C-alpha positions as CSV (number, residue, x, y, z in Angstrom):
1,X,-34.5,29.8,-37.2
2,X,-36.8,30.7,-40.1
3,X,-39.7,32.9,-39.1
4,X,-42.3,34.3,-41.4
5,X,-45.4,36.2,-40.4
6,X,-48.7,36.4,-42.2
7,X,-51.5,38.8,-41.4
8,X,-55.1,37.9,-41.5
9,X,-58.3,39.7,-40.5
10,X,-60.4,37.4,-38.3
11,X,-62.4,37.6,-35.1
12,X,-61.2,35.4,-32.2
13,X,-63.7,33.2,-30.3
14,X,-61.6,30.2,-29.2
15,X,-59.2,30.0,-26.3
16,X,-55.6,29.1,-26.7
17,X,-54.9,25.4,-26.6
18,X,-53.2,24.2,-23.4
19,X,-50.2,21.9,-23.5
20,X,-51.1,18.3,-22.5
21,X,-47.7,16.8,-23.4
22,X,-45.4,15.9,-20.4
23,X,-41.6,16.3,-20.8
24,X,-38.8,15.7,-18.4
25,X,-37.7,19.1,-17.2
26,X,-34.5,17.7,-15.6
27,X,-33.2,17.2,-19.1
28,X,-34.3,20.7,-20.2
29,X,-31.8,23.3,-19.0
30,X,-33.0,26.0,-21.3
31,X,-36.5,25.6,-19.9
32,X,-35.3,26.2,-16.4
33,X,-33.9,29.6,-17.4
34,X,-37.3,30.9,-18.4
35,X,-39.8,32.8,-16.3
36,X,-43.3,31.3,-15.5
37,X,-45.0,32.9,-18.5
38,X,-42.3,31.8,-20.9
39,X,-42.4,28.3,-19.5
40,X,-46.1,28.1,-20.5
41,X,-45.3,29.3,-24.0
42,X,-42.4,26.7,-24.1
43,X,-44.8,23.9,-23.1
44,X,-47.3,25.0,-25.8
45,X,-44.7,25.1,-28.5
46,X,-43.3,21.7,-27.4
47,X,-46.8,20.2,-27.6
48,X,-47.3,21.6,-31.1
49,X,-44.0,20.3,-32.4
50,X,-44.2,16.9,-30.6
51,X,-47.7,16.4,-32.2
52,X,-46.7,17.9,-35.6
53,X,-49.6,20.3,-35.3
54,X,-50.2,23.5,-37.3
55,X,-51.8,26.8,-36.8
56,X,-52.3,26.4,-33.1
57,X,-53.2,29.5,-31.1
58,X,-50.7,30.5,-28.4
59,X,-51.4,32.1,-25.0
60,X,-49.2,35.1,-25.8
61,X,-49.1,38.0,-28.3
62,X,-45.3,38.5,-27.7
63,X,-43.5,37.3,-30.8
64,X,-40.1,37.9,-29.3
65,X,-40.9,35.7,-26.3
66,X,-42.3,33.1,-28.8
67,X,-39.0,33.1,-30.7
68,X,-37.0,32.8,-27.5
69,X,-39.1,29.9,-26.3
70,X,-39.0,28.1,-29.6
71,X,-35.2,28.2,-29.6
72,X,-35.2,26.9,-26.0
73,X,-37.4,24.0,-27.1
74,X,-35.0,23.1,-29.9
75,X,-32.0,23.4,-27.5
76,X,-33.6,21.0,-25.1
77,X,-35.1,18.4,-27.4
78,X,-32.7,16.8,-29.9
79,X,-35.4,14.2,-30.5
80,X,-37.4,16.9,-32.5
81,X,-35.2,16.2,-35.5
82,X,-38.1,16.7,-38.0
83,X,-38.5,20.5,-37.5
84,X,-36.4,23.1,-39.3
85,X,-38.1,26.2,-38.0
86,X,-41.6,27.7,-37.5
87,X,-44.2,30.0,-39.0
88,X,-46.2,32.5,-37.0
89,X,-49.6,33.6,-38.3
90,X,-50.9,36.9,-36.8
91,X,-54.6,37.5,-36.6
92,X,-55.9,41.0,-36.4
93,X,-59.3,42.6,-36.0
94,X,-59.9,46.3,-36.9
95,X,-56.1,46.7,-37.1
96,X,-55.5,45.3,-33.6
97,X,-53.6,42.1,-33.0
98,X,-55.9,39.6,-31.5
99,X,-53.8,36.4,-31.4
100,X,-50.9,34.5,-33.0
101,X,-50.8,30.9,-34.1
102,X,-47.7,28.8,-34.6
103,X,-47.0,26.0,-37.0
104,X,-43.8,23.9,-37.1
105,X,-41.8,23.7,-40.3
106,X,-41.8,19.9,-40.7
107,X,-39.3,18.3,-42.9
108,X,-41.1,15.0,-43.2
109,X,-44.5,13.5,-42.4
110,X,-45.3,11.5,-39.3
111,X,-44.8,8.1,-40.9
112,X,-41.2,9.1,-42.0
113,X,-40.5,10.5,-38.6
114,X,-41.5,7.2,-36.9
115,X,-39.4,5.2,-39.4
116,X,-36.4,7.3,-38.7
117,X,-37.0,7.2,-34.9
118,X,-37.0,3.4,-35.1
119,X,-33.6,3.5,-36.8
120,X,-32.3,6.0,-34.3
121,X,-33.5,3.9,-31.4
122,X,-31.8,0.8,-32.8
123,X,-28.5,2.6,-33.0
124,X,-28.8,4.3,-29.7
125,X,-29.7,1.1,-27.9
126,X,-26.7,-0.6,-29.4
127,X,-24.5,2.2,-28.2
128,X,-26.0,2.2,-24.7
129,X,-25.5,-1.5,-24.4
130,X,-21.8,-1.0,-24.4
131,X,-21.7,1.5,-21.6
132,X,-19.3,0.2,-18.9
133,X,-21.3,-0.9,-15.8
134,X,-20.8,0.8,-12.5
135,X,-18.7,3.7,-13.8
136,X,-18.8,7.3,-12.8
137,X,-20.2,10.1,-15.0
138,X,-16.8,11.2,-16.4
139,X,-16.3,7.7,-17.7
140,X,-19.7,7.6,-19.3
141,X,-19.2,11.0,-20.9
142,X,-15.9,9.8,-22.3
143,X,-17.7,6.7,-23.7
144,X,-20.2,9.0,-25.5
145,X,-17.3,11.2,-26.8
146,X,-15.4,8.2,-28.1
147,X,-18.5,6.6,-29.6
148,X,-19.6,9.7,-31.6
149,X,-16.1,10.5,-32.8
150,X,-15.6,6.9,-33.8
151,X,-18.9,6.5,-35.6
152,X,-19.2,9.9,-37.4
153,X,-17.3,11.6,-40.2
154,X,-17.3,15.3,-40.5
155,X,-18.8,16.1,-43.9
156,X,-19.7,19.7,-44.6
157,X,-22.6,18.9,-47.0
158,X,-23.9,15.9,-45.2
159,X,-27.7,15.4,-45.4
160,X,-29.7,16.1,-42.2
161,X,-26.5,17.7,-40.8
162,X,-28.5,19.9,-38.4
163,X,-30.1,17.0,-36.5
164,X,-29.4,13.6,-34.9
165,X,-30.3,11.6,-38.1
166,X,-27.0,12.6,-39.6
167,X,-25.0,10.9,-36.8
168,X,-27.2,7.9,-35.8
169,X,-28.5,6.9,-39.3
170,X,-25.9,8.3,-41.8
171,X,-22.7,8.6,-39.8
172,X,-21.9,11.9,-41.5
173,X,-22.5,15.3,-39.9
174,X,-21.3,18.8,-38.9
175,X,-21.1,20.4,-35.5
176,X,-24.8,20.8,-35.0
177,X,-25.4,17.1,-35.5
178,X,-22.5,16.1,-33.3
179,X,-23.7,18.3,-30.5
180,X,-27.3,17.2,-30.7
181,X,-26.3,13.5,-30.7
182,X,-24.1,14.1,-27.7
183,X,-27.0,15.6,-25.8
184,X,-29.3,12.9,-26.9
185,X,-27.1,10.1,-25.6
186,X,-26.2,11.9,-22.3
187,X,-29.9,12.6,-21.7
188,X,-30.5,8.8,-22.1
189,X,-27.8,8.2,-19.4
190,X,-29.3,10.8,-17.0
191,X,-26.3,13.1,-17.3
192,X,-26.8,16.8,-17.4
193,X,-26.1,18.2,-20.8
194,X,-27.1,21.3,-22.8
195,X,-26.2,22.8,-26.2
196,X,-23.9,25.8,-26.5
197,X,-23.8,28.1,-29.5
198,X,-21.1,30.5,-30.4
199,X,-18.0,30.5,-32.6
200,X,-14.6,28.7,-32.8
201,X,-11.7,30.4,-34.5
202,X,-14.2,32.9,-35.8
203,X,-16.5,30.4,-37.4
204,X,-20.1,29.6,-36.2
205,X,-20.0,26.5,-34.0
206,X,-21.9,24.4,-31.5
207,X,-20.8,22.2,-28.6
208,X,-22.0,21.0,-25.2
209,X,-21.9,21.9,-21.6
210,X,-22.0,18.9,-19.3
211,X,-22.1,18.2,-15.6
212,X,-19.9,15.2,-14.8
213,X,-19.4,14.1,-11.2
214,X,-20.7,17.4,-9.9
215,X,-18.4,19.6,-12.2
216,X,-19.7,21.7,-15.0
217,X,-17.4,21.5,-18.1
218,X,-17.3,21.8,-21.8
219,X,-17.4,18.9,-24.3
220,X,-16.8,19.4,-28.0
221,X,-17.1,16.1,-29.9
222,X,-16.7,17.8,-33.3
223,X,-13.3,19.1,-32.4
224,X,-12.5,15.7,-31.0
225,X,-12.9,14.1,-34.4
226,X,-9.8,13.9,-36.6
227,X,-12.1,13.9,-39.7
228,X,-13.1,17.4,-38.7
229,X,-9.6,18.7,-38.8
230,X,-8.9,16.9,-42.0
231,X,-12.0,18.4,-43.6
232,X,-11.3,21.9,-42.5
233,X,-7.6,22.5,-42.8
234,X,-6.1,19.4,-44.5
235,X,-4.4,18.1,-41.3
236,X,-4.1,14.4,-40.8
237,X,-4.6,12.9,-37.3
238,X,-5.0,9.2,-36.4
239,X,-6.1,9.7,-32.9
240,X,-9.1,11.3,-31.1
241,X,-8.3,14.8,-29.8
242,X,-9.2,15.1,-26.1
243,X,-8.4,18.8,-25.6
244,X,-12.1,19.5,-25.4
245,X,-13.3,16.7,-23.2
246,X,-14.2,18.3,-19.9
247,X,-12.5,21.6,-20.5
248,X,-13.0,24.7,-18.3
249,X,-13.8,28.2,-19.5
250,X,-10.1,29.2,-19.5
251,X,-9.2,26.4,-22.0
252,X,-12.3,26.8,-24.1
253,X,-12.0,30.6,-24.4
254,X,-8.6,30.2,-26.1
255,X,-10.4,29.2,-29.3
256,X,-14.2,29.3,-28.6
257,X,-16.5,32.2,-28.0
258,X,-19.9,31.6,-26.3
259,X,-22.9,33.5,-27.7
260,X,-25.8,31.3,-26.4
261,X,-29.0,33.1,-25.6
262,X,-29.4,31.4,-22.2
263,X,-27.2,32.0,-19.2
264,X,-24.8,29.1,-18.6
265,X,-23.3,27.8,-15.3
266,X,-19.7,28.7,-14.6
267,X,-17.1,26.1,-15.8
268,X,-14.1,26.9,-13.6
269,X,-12.9,23.4,-12.6
270,X,-10.6,20.9,-14.3
271,X,-11.6,18.0,-12.0
272,X,-13.4,16.3,-15.0
273,X,-10.9,17.3,-17.6
274,X,-9.5,14.4,-19.7
275,X,-5.8,15.1,-19.1
276,X,-6.4,15.5,-15.3
277,X,-8.6,12.4,-15.0
278,X,-6.2,10.3,-17.1
279,X,-3.1,11.4,-15.3
């Protein structure tokens, strides 16, 4: 996250703007880890980013809490693909901090955002139309895993690689794009999913934590893609790698290290692991 602070000397007369945008908290795991005051900041930031607003006064003076809440918003909302960071402006009077205002760092205007959203929706609707009817959550998670692996190539310098445009529009991405696209699709299916940050074999990485049929487990669609292995170490694979579809912590920790800022549920069951479910 990019964060720059600008100082200004100005008296404050207005009250902070209150969030009016409603979001589905059942799809927002990071939101649930915050306390009541942080949840209000989160809602204010979401309202700003969703409306592509700038220089909106927040209800807090705590810049660390603001940073934490911004990151939680971005964890929970892959549909905010048009934001690359934020800027805080601090307002002081007689050397005393009076309020802070937040602006999103928008990578496009609202017209371009809407155009891309229409393209994303078209791709996602086509994907969801192929979901097998009457299946359990594991089967639907596997469907998403196969879909993303089958429709995306790992390309290190892919455009929009940090957001869902890279997967749904361009078909070329890196781990951040894979991870956000996985969450976006599972959110649409009503399956619990959150984003996990850390490292894999010592390299910065992102993947997902999913709840499938009552079991928390890890899903790494990037490592499931043969094109990722080919791009990173020259290996050649013709099949999807399922080692990280429904893995528990013991399996994940052999290669991955979690460093997410939010506390994660325990993943200590293999009941939804690919090799168990597929016999």
